[in-house]
C-alpha beads as a LAMMPS data file, in Angstrom:
LAMMPS data file: protein, C-alpha beads

172 atoms
171 bonds

1 atom types
1 bond types

-500.0 500.0 xlo xhi
-500.0 500.0 ylo yhi
-500.0 500.0 zlo zhi

Masses

1 110.0

Atoms # bond

1 1 1 -397.474 -233.489 -136.874
2 1 1 -398.340 -233.404 -132.907
3 1 1 -401.886 -234.064 -132.441
4 1 1 -402.072 -232.287 -128.970
5 1 1 -400.128 -229.460 -130.017
6 1 1 -402.910 -226.883 -130.445
7 1 1 -405.309 -224.354 -128.827
8 1 1 -408.750 -226.687 -128.203
9 1 1 -412.192 -224.671 -129.600
10 1 1 -415.977 -225.543 -130.727
11 1 1 -416.106 -228.571 -128.534
12 1 1 -418.822 -230.534 -129.218
13 1 1 -420.660 -230.615 -126.365
14 1 1 -420.368 -226.896 -125.899
15 1 1 -422.707 -226.476 -128.855
16 1 1 -426.286 -225.820 -128.821
17 1 1 -429.062 -228.315 -129.872
18 1 1 -432.789 -228.094 -130.720
19 1 1 -434.691 -227.350 -127.442
20 1 1 -435.538 -229.946 -125.216
21 1 1 -432.352 -232.441 -126.000
22 1 1 -430.601 -231.384 -123.187
23 1 1 -433.260 -232.337 -120.594
24 1 1 -433.808 -235.677 -122.284
25 1 1 -430.599 -236.470 -122.156
26 1 1 -430.623 -235.605 -118.662
27 1 1 -434.150 -238.150 -118.235
28 1 1 -432.141 -240.429 -119.847
29 1 1 -429.252 -240.081 -117.546
30 1 1 -431.655 -240.235 -114.723
31 1 1 -434.308 -242.921 -116.090
32 1 1 -431.137 -245.358 -116.508
33 1 1 -431.645 -247.885 -113.712
34 1 1 -435.342 -248.000 -114.251
35 1 1 -434.789 -249.131 -117.619
36 1 1 -436.524 -246.363 -119.588
37 1 1 -432.873 -244.202 -120.742
38 1 1 -433.297 -245.436 -124.242
39 1 1 -436.906 -244.366 -124.709
40 1 1 -435.891 -240.438 -123.853
41 1 1 -432.368 -241.133 -125.623
42 1 1 -434.214 -241.788 -128.870
43 1 1 -436.534 -238.488 -128.942
44 1 1 -433.670 -236.525 -128.225
45 1 1 -432.235 -238.430 -131.795
46 1 1 -435.566 -237.644 -133.240
47 1 1 -435.466 -233.872 -132.757
48 1 1 -431.530 -233.589 -133.225
49 1 1 -430.081 -236.537 -135.675
50 1 1 -427.231 -234.615 -136.308
51 1 1 -426.838 -233.778 -132.399
52 1 1 -422.735 -234.813 -131.431
53 1 1 -424.492 -234.803 -128.289
54 1 1 -427.517 -236.943 -128.884
55 1 1 -425.201 -239.317 -130.686
56 1 1 -422.713 -239.576 -128.132
57 1 1 -424.950 -240.676 -125.488
58 1 1 -426.700 -243.132 -127.444
59 1 1 -423.117 -244.114 -128.263
60 1 1 -422.983 -244.502 -124.845
61 1 1 -426.218 -246.155 -123.724
62 1 1 -425.617 -249.307 -126.356
63 1 1 -422.356 -249.323 -125.170
64 1 1 -423.243 -250.330 -121.455
65 1 1 -425.606 -252.327 -122.227
66 1 1 -423.574 -254.686 -124.725
67 1 1 -425.625 -253.588 -127.350
68 1 1 -422.342 -253.350 -129.591
69 1 1 -424.417 -252.956 -132.486
70 1 1 -426.472 -249.845 -131.934
71 1 1 -423.504 -248.705 -130.405
72 1 1 -421.234 -248.783 -133.536
73 1 1 -424.468 -246.920 -135.361
74 1 1 -423.973 -244.763 -133.705
75 1 1 -420.631 -244.051 -133.229
76 1 1 -420.701 -244.481 -137.200
77 1 1 -423.544 -241.593 -137.634
78 1 1 -421.371 -239.045 -135.061
79 1 1 -417.937 -239.910 -137.543
80 1 1 -420.675 -239.018 -140.440
81 1 1 -421.829 -235.505 -138.655
82 1 1 -417.977 -234.754 -137.895
83 1 1 -416.200 -235.578 -141.652
84 1 1 -419.391 -233.096 -143.159
85 1 1 -417.541 -230.123 -141.252
86 1 1 -413.959 -230.723 -142.265
87 1 1 -412.432 -230.789 -145.850
88 1 1 -411.693 -234.884 -145.520
89 1 1 -412.891 -237.329 -147.563
90 1 1 -415.967 -239.216 -146.851
91 1 1 -414.108 -242.487 -146.876
92 1 1 -411.637 -242.563 -144.120
93 1 1 -409.592 -244.591 -146.089
94 1 1 -408.995 -241.923 -148.459
95 1 1 -408.011 -239.329 -145.565
96 1 1 -403.878 -238.783 -145.985
97 1 1 -401.772 -236.763 -143.230
98 1 1 -401.920 -233.300 -145.274
99 1 1 -405.291 -233.272 -145.075
100 1 1 -404.723 -232.173 -140.919
101 1 1 -401.468 -231.039 -141.742
102 1 1 -402.571 -228.546 -144.041
103 1 1 -405.939 -228.003 -142.252
104 1 1 -406.924 -224.627 -140.401
105 1 1 -405.808 -224.544 -136.999
106 1 1 -409.810 -223.783 -136.272
107 1 1 -410.260 -227.705 -137.319
108 1 1 -407.934 -229.046 -135.409
109 1 1 -410.490 -229.673 -132.264
110 1 1 -412.919 -231.260 -134.720
111 1 1 -410.289 -232.841 -136.615
112 1 1 -409.204 -234.583 -133.376
113 1 1 -412.681 -235.102 -132.651
114 1 1 -413.092 -237.124 -136.090
115 1 1 -409.724 -239.559 -135.384
116 1 1 -410.907 -240.643 -131.452
117 1 1 -414.282 -241.427 -133.110
118 1 1 -412.396 -243.594 -135.755
119 1 1 -410.945 -245.076 -133.558
120 1 1 -413.861 -245.607 -131.038
121 1 1 -415.639 -247.139 -134.509
122 1 1 -412.467 -249.368 -134.899
123 1 1 -412.936 -250.511 -131.275
124 1 1 -415.967 -251.231 -131.343
125 1 1 -415.568 -253.516 -134.788
126 1 1 -412.717 -255.404 -133.012
127 1 1 -415.020 -256.159 -130.002
128 1 1 -417.392 -257.441 -132.976
129 1 1 -415.067 -259.509 -134.122
130 1 1 -414.328 -257.681 -137.491
131 1 1 -411.327 -257.872 -136.651
132 1 1 -410.367 -257.133 -140.557
133 1 1 -412.378 -253.565 -140.840
134 1 1 -410.322 -252.930 -137.195
135 1 1 -407.047 -253.565 -138.694
136 1 1 -407.690 -251.407 -141.331
137 1 1 -408.690 -248.537 -138.992
138 1 1 -406.049 -248.498 -136.562
139 1 1 -403.184 -248.870 -139.507
140 1 1 -405.275 -245.253 -140.788
141 1 1 -404.550 -243.890 -137.448
142 1 1 -401.250 -245.312 -137.399
143 1 1 -399.981 -243.594 -140.620
144 1 1 -401.417 -241.223 -139.660
145 1 1 -400.421 -239.831 -136.061
146 1 1 -396.325 -241.119 -136.140
147 1 1 -396.157 -239.844 -131.996
148 1 1 -399.775 -242.668 -131.269
149 1 1 -401.581 -239.781 -129.253
150 1 1 -404.569 -241.116 -130.665
151 1 1 -403.417 -244.421 -128.945
152 1 1 -404.231 -246.528 -131.878
153 1 1 -400.960 -248.477 -131.878
154 1 1 -402.010 -250.488 -128.487
155 1 1 -405.417 -251.767 -130.551
156 1 1 -403.642 -252.242 -133.776
157 1 1 -401.737 -254.623 -131.851
158 1 1 -404.588 -256.553 -130.045
159 1 1 -406.060 -256.634 -133.364
160 1 1 -403.502 -258.789 -134.843
161 1 1 -402.580 -260.776 -131.762
162 1 1 -406.489 -261.854 -131.495
163 1 1 -406.407 -262.650 -135.440
164 1 1 -403.264 -264.879 -134.675
165 1 1 -404.594 -266.357 -131.791
166 1 1 -408.124 -267.625 -133.311
167 1 1 -406.182 -268.548 -136.847
168 1 1 -408.422 -265.410 -138.635
169 1 1 -408.754 -265.709 -142.263
170 1 1 -411.165 -263.527 -143.493
171 1 1 -413.798 -262.392 -143.053
172 1 1 -416.431 -265.078 -143.493

Bonds

1 1 1 2
2 1 2 3
3 1 3 4
4 1 4 5
5 1 5 6
6 1 6 7
7 1 7 8
8 1 8 9
9 1 9 10
10 1 10 11
11 1 11 12
12 1 12 13
13 1 13 14
14 1 14 15
15 1 15 16
16 1 16 17
17 1 17 18
18 1 18 19
19 1 19 20
20 1 20 21
21 1 21 22
22 1 22 23
23 1 23 24
24 1 24 25
25 1 25 26
26 1 26 27
27 1 27 28
28 1 28 29
29 1 29 30
30 1 30 31
31 1 31 32
32 1 32 33
33 1 33 34
34 1 34 35
35 1 35 36
36 1 36 37
37 1 37 38
38 1 38 39
39 1 39 40
40 1 40 41
41 1 41 42
42 1 42 43
43 1 43 44
44 1 44 45
45 1 45 46
46 1 46 47
47 1 47 48
48 1 48 49
49 1 49 50
50 1 50 51
51 1 51 52
52 1 52 53
53 1 53 54
54 1 54 55
55 1 55 56
56 1 56 57
57 1 57 58
58 1 58 59
59 1 59 60
60 1 60 61
61 1 61 62
62 1 62 63
63 1 63 64
64 1 64 65
65 1 65 66
66 1 66 67
67 1 67 68
68 1 68 69
69 1 69 70
70 1 70 71
71 1 71 72
72 1 72 73
73 1 73 74
74 1 74 75
75 1 75 76
76 1 76 77
77 1 77 78
78 1 78 79
79 1 79 80
80 1 80 81
81 1 81 82
82 1 82 83
83 1 83 84
84 1 84 85
85 1 85 86
86 1 86 87
87 1 87 88
88 1 88 89
89 1 89 90
90 1 90 91
91 1 91 92
92 1 92 93
93 1 93 94
94 1 94 95
95 1 95 96
96 1 96 97
97 1 97 98
98 1 98 99
99 1 99 100
100 1 100 101
101 1 101 102
102 1 102 103
103 1 103 104
104 1 104 105
105 1 105 106
106 1 106 107
107 1 107 108
108 1 108 109
109 1 109 110
110 1 110 111
111 1 111 112
112 1 112 113
113 1 113 114
114 1 114 115
115 1 115 116
116 1 116 117
117 1 117 118
118 1 118 119
119 1 119 120
120 1 120 121
121 1 121 122
122 1 122 123
123 1 123 124
124 1 124 125
125 1 125 126
126 1 126 127
127 1 127 128
128 1 128 129
129 1 129 130
130 1 130 131
131 1 131 132
132 1 132 133
133 1 133 134
134 1 134 135
135 1 135 136
136 1 136 137
137 1 137 138
138 1 138 139
139 1 139 140
140 1 140 141
141 1 141 142
142 1 142 143
143 1 143 144
144 1 144 145
145 1 145 146
146 1 146 147
147 1 147 148
148 1 148 149
149 1 149 150
150 1 150 151
151 1 151 152
152 1 152 153
153 1 153 154
154 1 154 155
155 1 155 156
156 1 156 157
157 1 157 158
158 1 158 159
159 1 159 160
160 1 160 161
161 1 161 162
162 1 162 163
163 1 163 164
164 1 164 165
165 1 165 166
166 1 166 167
167 1 167 168
168 1 168 169
169 1 169 170
170 1 170 171
171 1 171 172
């Protein structure tokens, strides 16, 4: 299946949020340089803990602050939120190509978002040197995406190279 061959609909950033969330995210952006952005983002999270707009903003904030564990937490939460809207297994390891190919056309935007978010989880794990987890995620994405539309093959190659370079023996 070609993951680019669909009509995008229901994009997460077009979804309405609880009153005040959009303004808090905007305040966070305005206050990034002063160091006060996190407070606004956390307030937004308290108002709307399932908002993908908030979770993506938290991910970006923490990633650019090099706070990768927190970025991973926000991204993992986003993956859970997206998964809950789809007819896919609770555990990404159980995801099969049939979950994608048999999905209704109106779910393809969410499926792509789920797969790209899973890729982000893999990337953050890679940055945190959790290479076994990262490799498993990228292998799953490559298995599901034969045309590499998600772009996981290059990351899988990097993880394998990193493991070879450092003489990886597995998670401690």
